[in-house]
C-alpha positions as a Markdown table, in Angstrom:
| # | Residue | x | y | z |
|---|---|---|---|---|
| 1 | Met | 60.6 | 156.4 | 150.0 |
| 2 | Ser | 57.8 | 158.3 | 152.2 |
| 3 | Asp | 58.0 | 161.7 | 153.3 |
| 4 | Phe | 58.5 | 160.6 | 156.7 |
| 5 | Glu | 61.4 | 158.4 | 155.7 |
| 6 | Ile | 62.9 | 161.4 | 154.2 |
| 7 | Tyr | 62.5 | 164.3 | 156.9 |
| 8 | Leu | 63.2 | 162.2 | 160.0 |
| 9 | Pro | 66.9 | 161.8 | 159.1 |
| 10 | Leu | 67.0 | 165.5 | 158.0 |
| 11 | Gly | 65.6 | 166.6 | 161.5 |
| 12 | Phe | 68.2 | 164.4 | 163.2 |
| 13 | Lys | 71.1 | 165.7 | 160.9 |
| 14 | His | 69.8 | 169.3 | 161.5 |
| 15 | Ile | 69.9 | 169.1 | 165.6 |
| 16 | Thr | 73.4 | 167.0 | 165.4 |
| 17 | Asp | 75.1 | 169.1 | 162.8 |
| 18 | Ile | 78.2 | 170.9 | 164.4 |
| 19 | Gln | 77.7 | 173.8 | 162.3 |
| 20 | Gly | 74.4 | 174.4 | 164.1 |
| 21 | Tyr | 75.8 | 174.2 | 167.4 |
| 22 | Asp | 74.0 | 176.7 | 169.1 |
| 23 | His | 71.0 | 174.4 | 169.7 |
| 24 | Ile | 73.5 | 171.5 | 170.8 |
| 25 | Leu | 74.9 | 174.2 | 173.4 |
| 26 | Phe | 71.3 | 174.4 | 174.6 |
| 27 | Val | 70.8 | 170.7 | 175.0 |
| 28 | Ile | 74.2 | 170.6 | 177.0 |
| 29 | Ala | 73.2 | 173.3 | 179.2 |
| 30 | Leu | 69.9 | 171.6 | 180.0 |
| 31 | Cys | 72.3 | 168.6 | 181.0 |
| 32 | Ala | 74.6 | 170.1 | 182.9 |
| 33 | Ile | 73.1 | 169.5 | 186.5 |
| 34 | Tyr | 72.3 | 165.9 | 185.8 |
| 35 | Arg | 74.4 | 162.7 | 185.6 |
| 36 | Leu | 73.7 | 159.2 | 183.7 |
| 37 | Lys | 71.2 | 157.9 | 186.7 |
| 38 | Asp | 68.9 | 161.0 | 186.1 |
| 39 | Trp | 68.3 | 160.2 | 182.3 |
| 40 | Lys | 64.5 | 159.9 | 183.1 |
| 41 | Lys | 64.5 | 163.3 | 184.4 |
| 42 | Val | 66.5 | 164.8 | 181.5 |
| 43 | Ala | 64.3 | 162.9 | 178.8 |
| 44 | Leu | 61.2 | 164.8 | 180.3 |
| 45 | Leu | 63.1 | 168.0 | 180.2 |
| 46 | Val | 64.1 | 167.4 | 176.7 |
| 47 | Thr | 60.7 | 166.2 | 175.7 |
| 48 | Ala | 59.3 | 169.8 | 177.3 |
| 49 | Phe | 61.8 | 171.5 | 175.0 |
| 50 | Thr | 60.4 | 169.5 | 172.1 |
| 51 | Ile | 57.0 | 170.4 | 172.8 |
| 52 | Gly | 57.7 | 174.0 | 172.9 |
| 53 | His | 59.8 | 173.8 | 169.6 |
| 54 | Ser | 57.2 | 171.7 | 167.6 |
| 55 | Ile | 54.6 | 174.5 | 168.4 |
| 56 | Thr | 56.6 | 177.4 | 166.9 |
| 57 | Leu | 57.9 | 175.0 | 164.4 |
| 58 | Ala | 54.7 | 174.3 | 163.0 |
| 59 | Leu | 53.2 | 177.8 | 163.4 |
| 60 | Ala | 56.1 | 179.4 | 161.6 |
| 61 | Thr | 56.4 | 176.6 | 158.7 |
| 62 | Leu | 52.8 | 177.1 | 158.0 |
| 63 | Asn | 53.1 | 181.1 | 158.1 |
| 64 | Leu | 50.8 | 181.3 | 161.0 |
| 65 | Ile | 53.5 | 183.7 | 162.7 |
| 66 | Thr | 55.9 | 186.2 | 161.7 |
| 67 | Tyr | 59.1 | 187.3 | 163.3 |
| 68 | Ser | 62.3 | 188.9 | 162.7 |
| 69 | Thr | 65.1 | 186.0 | 161.9 |
| 70 | Lys | 67.9 | 188.4 | 163.1 |
| 71 | Leu | 66.0 | 188.7 | 166.3 |
| 72 | Ile | 65.7 | 184.9 | 166.8 |
| 73 | Glu | 69.1 | 184.2 | 166.1 |
| 74 | Leu | 70.0 | 186.3 | 168.7 |
| 75 | Leu | 67.7 | 185.1 | 171.3 |
| 76 | Ile | 68.9 | 181.4 | 170.8 |
| 77 | Pro | 72.1 | 182.1 | 172.5 |
| 78 | Val | 70.3 | 184.2 | 175.3 |
| 79 | Thr | 68.2 | 181.2 | 176.0 |
| 80 | Ile | 71.5 | 179.4 | 176.5 |
| 81 | Val | 73.1 | 182.1 | 178.7 |
| 82 | Leu | 70.0 | 182.1 | 180.7 |
| 83 | Thr | 70.1 | 178.3 | 181.2 |
| 84 | Cys | 73.6 | 178.4 | 182.3 |
| 85 | Leu | 72.9 | 181.1 | 184.9 |
| 86 | Ile | 70.0 | 179.2 | 186.3 |
| 87 | Asn | 72.4 | 176.2 | 186.6 |
| 88 | Phe | 75.0 | 178.4 | 188.5 |
| 89 | Phe | 72.1 | 178.9 | 191.0 |
| 90 | His | 71.3 | 175.2 | 191.3 |
| 91 | Lys | 72.0 | 173.5 | 194.4 |
| 92 | Ser | 73.1 | 169.8 | 193.9 |
| 93 | Ala | 72.0 | 167.0 | 196.0 |
| 94 | Glu | 75.3 | 167.1 | 197.9 |
| 95 | Tyr | 74.0 | 170.4 | 199.2 |
| 96 | Ser | 70.1 | 169.9 | 199.3 |
| 97 | Leu | 67.7 | 166.8 | 199.8 |
| 98 | Asp | 65.1 | 168.9 | 198.2 |
| 99 | Val | 66.6 | 169.3 | 194.6 |
| 100 | Glu | 63.7 | 168.0 | 192.4 |
| 101 | Lys | 61.0 | 170.4 | 193.9 |
| 102 | Lys | 63.4 | 173.4 | 193.6 |
| 103 | Ser | 64.3 | 172.3 | 189.9 |
| 104 | Phe | 60.7 | 171.8 | 188.8 |
| 105 | Phe | 60.5 | 175.1 | 187.1 |
| 106 | Arg | 63.0 | 173.8 | 184.7 |
| 107 | Tyr | 60.4 | 172.0 | 182.9 |
| 108 | Pro | 58.4 | 175.4 | 181.8 |
| 109 | Val | 61.6 | 177.0 | 181.3 |
| 110 | Ala | 62.7 | 174.5 | 178.9 |
| 111 | Met | 59.3 | 174.5 | 177.0 |
| 112 | Thr | 59.3 | 178.3 | 177.1 |
| 113 | Phe | 62.8 | 178.5 | 175.4 |
| 114 | Gly | 61.9 | 175.6 | 173.2 |
| 115 | Leu | 59.6 | 178.2 | 171.5 |
| 116 | Ile | 62.3 | 180.5 | 170.7 |
| 117 | His | 64.4 | 177.6 | 169.1 |
| 118 | Gly | 61.5 | 176.3 | 167.1 |
| 119 | Met | 61.5 | 179.3 | 165.3 |
| 120 | Gly | 65.0 | 179.0 | 164.6 |
| 121 | Phe | 64.3 | 175.4 | 163.1 |
| 122 | Ser | 61.6 | 176.8 | 161.0 |
| 123 | Asn | 64.0 | 178.5 | 158.4 |
| 124 | Tyr | 65.5 | 175.4 | 157.6 |
| 125 | Leu | 62.5 | 173.3 | 157.4 |
| 126 | Arg | 60.7 | 175.9 | 155.1 |
| 127 | Ser | 63.8 | 175.6 | 152.8 |
| 128 | Leu | 63.3 | 172.1 | 152.7 |
| 129 | Leu | 59.6 | 171.8 | 152.0 |
| 130 | Gly | 59.6 | 174.1 | 149.1 |
| 131 | Ser | 56.5 | 173.2 | 147.1 |
| 132 | Glu | 55.4 | 170.2 | 149.3 |
| 133 | Gln | 51.5 | 170.1 | 149.3 |
| 134 | Ser | 51.0 | 168.7 | 152.8 |
| 135 | Ile | 53.7 | 169.4 | 155.5 |
| 136 | Trp | 52.2 | 167.7 | 158.4 |
| 137 | Gln | 53.9 | 164.4 | 157.8 |
| 138 | Pro | 57.3 | 166.1 | 157.0 |
| 139 | Leu | 56.9 | 168.2 | 160.1 |
| 140 | Leu | 56.0 | 165.3 | 162.3 |
| 141 | Ala | 59.1 | 163.3 | 160.8 |
| 142 | Phe | 61.3 | 166.2 | 161.2 |
| 143 | Asn | 60.3 | 166.6 | 164.9 |
| 144 | Val | 61.0 | 163.0 | 165.5 |
| 145 | Gly | 64.5 | 163.3 | 164.0 |
| 146 | Leu | 65.1 | 166.4 | 166.2 |
| 147 | Glu | 64.4 | 164.4 | 169.3 |
| 148 | Leu | 66.1 | 161.3 | 168.7 |
| 149 | Gly | 69.2 | 163.9 | 167.7 |
| 150 | Gln | 68.5 | 165.7 | 171.0 |
| 151 | Leu | 68.6 | 162.6 | 173.2 |
| 152 | Ile | 71.5 | 161.1 | 171.8 |
| 153 | Ile | 73.4 | 164.4 | 172.7 |
| 154 | Val | 71.8 | 163.9 | 176.0 |
| 155 | Val | 73.4 | 160.3 | 176.3 |
| 156 | Ile | 76.8 | 161.5 | 175.2 |
| 157 | Val | 76.6 | 164.7 | 177.7 |
| 158 | Leu | 75.5 | 162.3 | 180.7 |
| 159 | Ile | 78.2 | 159.8 | 180.2 |
| 160 | Ile | 80.8 | 162.2 | 180.0 |
| 161 | Ser | 79.4 | 163.9 | 183.1 |
| 162 | Ser | 79.1 | 160.4 | 185.2 |
| 163 | Leu | 82.9 | 159.9 | 184.0 |
| 164 | Met | 83.8 | 163.0 | 185.6 |
| 165 | Leu | 82.0 | 162.5 | 188.8 |
| 166 | Asp | 82.5 | 159.0 | 189.2 |
| 167 | Ala | 85.7 | 158.1 | 187.7 |
| 168 | Phe | 87.6 | 161.5 | 188.3 |
| 169 | Arg | 85.8 | 162.3 | 191.5 |
| 170 | Val | 84.9 | 165.9 | 190.4 |
| 171 | Lys | 82.1 | 167.2 | 192.6 |
| 172 | Lys | 78.9 | 167.5 | 191.3 |
| 173 | His | 78.3 | 171.2 | 191.9 |
| 174 | Asp | 82.0 | 171.8 | 190.4 |
| 175 | Trp | 81.3 | 170.0 | 187.3 |
| 176 | Asn | 78.1 | 172.1 | 186.7 |
| 177 | Leu | 79.8 | 175.0 | 187.3 |
| 178 | Ile | 82.6 | 173.9 | 184.5 |
| 179 | Leu | 80.4 | 172.6 | 182.1 |
| 180 | Ser | 77.9 | 175.6 | 182.4 |
| 181 | Gly | 80.9 | 178.0 | 182.4 |
| 182 | Ile | 82.2 | 176.5 | 179.1 |
| 183 | Val | 78.8 | 176.9 | 177.3 |
| 184 | Leu | 78.0 | 180.3 | 178.8 |
| 185 | Gly | 81.2 | 181.6 | 177.2 |
| 186 | Ile | 80.4 | 180.2 | 173.9 |
| 187 | Ala | 77.0 | 181.6 | 173.9 |
| 188 | Leu | 78.3 | 185.1 | 175.0 |
| 189 | Thr | 80.4 | 185.1 | 171.6 |
| 190 | Leu | 77.3 | 184.1 | 169.7 |
| 191 | Ile | 75.3 | 187.0 | 171.2 |
| 192 | Arg | 78.6 | 189.4 | 170.4 |
| 193 | Asp | 78.6 | 188.3 | 166.8 |
| 194 | Ala | 74.9 | 188.0 | 166.2 |
| 195 | Glu | 73.7 | 189.6 | 163.0 |
| 196 | Phe | 71.2 | 191.6 | 164.9 |
| 197 | Trp | 73.9 | 194.1 | 165.9 |
| 198 | Gln | 75.0 | 194.8 | 162.5 |
C-alpha cells in the first residue's frame, strides 16, 4: 500500500472525527448562508479554506514555522465565532439582489482562517509521519482526504438546509440565524474551556 493510500483516509477521518468537531463547526458556519443549489459557490469557499490550511499545514509539518499550540487551539474557535458573526450580517437573496458581490470577501476570509486551521491539523499529521523520509506524498494525500471529508460535511449541511427551507418553509435568513447561532454558542464554550487560559 502506498503512502497516498495510507494518508488519504487518515486525512478524511481526521476532518470527519466527531471528537475534533471544531473543524466541522467551522465548515458548518461557512455553509450556513447557502442552500443545496449553491453547492458550486460553497465548493469554491471550502477550496479557499483548503488552500489556506494546506499552506500552513505544509510549513508547520516541515518545521518552517513555529507557534504556540495553545494559542492556535484558542484561535480556531475564534475563527468560528467570527464566521458566525459575519453570517449574522449577511442579507439573503430575500432582502438583496446583490448578495454575491457583497459576499465575495468570504473567500479571502475563508483562506485566511484556513491558515490558522492548518496549524491545528499539523500536530496530528506530524505525530503520524514519525520518521517518514519524504513527507510530500503523505502531505498531499492527507490534504486530499481533508478536502473530501469537508465536501461530505458540506453536502450534508446543504441537504439539511434545503430541507428546512423548502420542506419546512423556514425563511433563509431565519435558518442562517438559527444555524449560525447554534454553532456560535458551541464555539464560545470552546473558547471558554481552552487550555490557553489555564
